C-alpha positions in Angstrom: 0.0 0.0 0.0 1.5 3.4 -1.0 2.3 5.6 2.0 4.0 8.7 0.7 3.3 9.5 -3.0 5.7 12.2 -3.9 6.1 13.0 -7.6 4.4 11.9 -10.8 5.6 11.8 -14.4 3.8 10.8 -17.6 5.8 9.5 -20.5 4.9 10.2 -24.2 3.5 6.6 -24.5 1.1 7.3 -21.7 2.6 5.4 -18.8 2.6 7.1 -15.5 5.4 6.8 -12.9 4.9 7.8 -9.3 7.6 7.9 -6.5 6.5 6.4 -3.2 9.0 7.7 -0.8 8.4 5.3 2.1 6.5 2.2 3.1 6.4 3.3 6.7 6.0 7.0 7.1 3.7 9.6 5.4 4.5 13.1 4.2 4.0 14.6 7.7 6.9 12.5 9.0 9.4 12.9 6.1 12.2 13.8 8.5 11.8 10.4 10.1 12.3 8.8 6.6 15.6 10.7 6.2 16.9 10.0 9.7 16.0 6.3 9.5 18.0 5.9 6.3 16.0 2.9 5.1 15.8 2.0 1.4 12.0 1.5 1.6 11.1 3.7 -1.3 9.9 2.6 -4.7 8.7 3.8 -8.1 5.3 2.6 -9.2 4.3 2.3 -12.9 0.7 2.8 -13.9 -0.6 1.8 -17.2 -3.8 3.8 -18.0 -4.8 1.6 -20.9 -5.0 -1.5 -18.7 -5.4 0.0 -15.3 -2.5 -2.0 -14.1 -0.1 -0.9 -11.4 3.3 -2.5 -10.9 6.5 -1.8 -9.0 9.0 -0.5 -11.5 11.9 -0.2 -9.0 12.2 -0.7 -5.3 14.9 -0.5 -2.5 15.4 3.2 -3.1 16.3 5.6 -0.3 13.7 8.4 -0.3 12.9 8.7 -4.0 11.7 12.2 -4.6 11.7 13.8 -8.1 11.2 12.1 -11.4 12.4 13.2 -14.8 12.7 11.5 -18.2 15.8 12.0 -20.3 15.5 13.9 -23.5 15.6 10.8 -25.6 12.9 9.2 -23.5 15.0 6.1 -22.7 15.8 6.6 -19.1 13.9 7.6 -16.0 15.9 9.7 -13.6 15.1 9.6 -9.8 16.3 12.3 -7.4 
């Protein structure tokens, strides 16, 4: 279950990526996320055409911003 949805990005092909910064704390306790130092964040991929949601990447320490490279081949996570 998502706890702290942070950033969202839609790709030209329509897929949507969302950073979920923690599996334990919400946005009101973001300092705890940083201090704890766990790698409990993940990037979720939503496919609007199918309604499917999957974990694109996990084990990330506090994923925050998302950006697509200019060639559209790589997703950058801050």
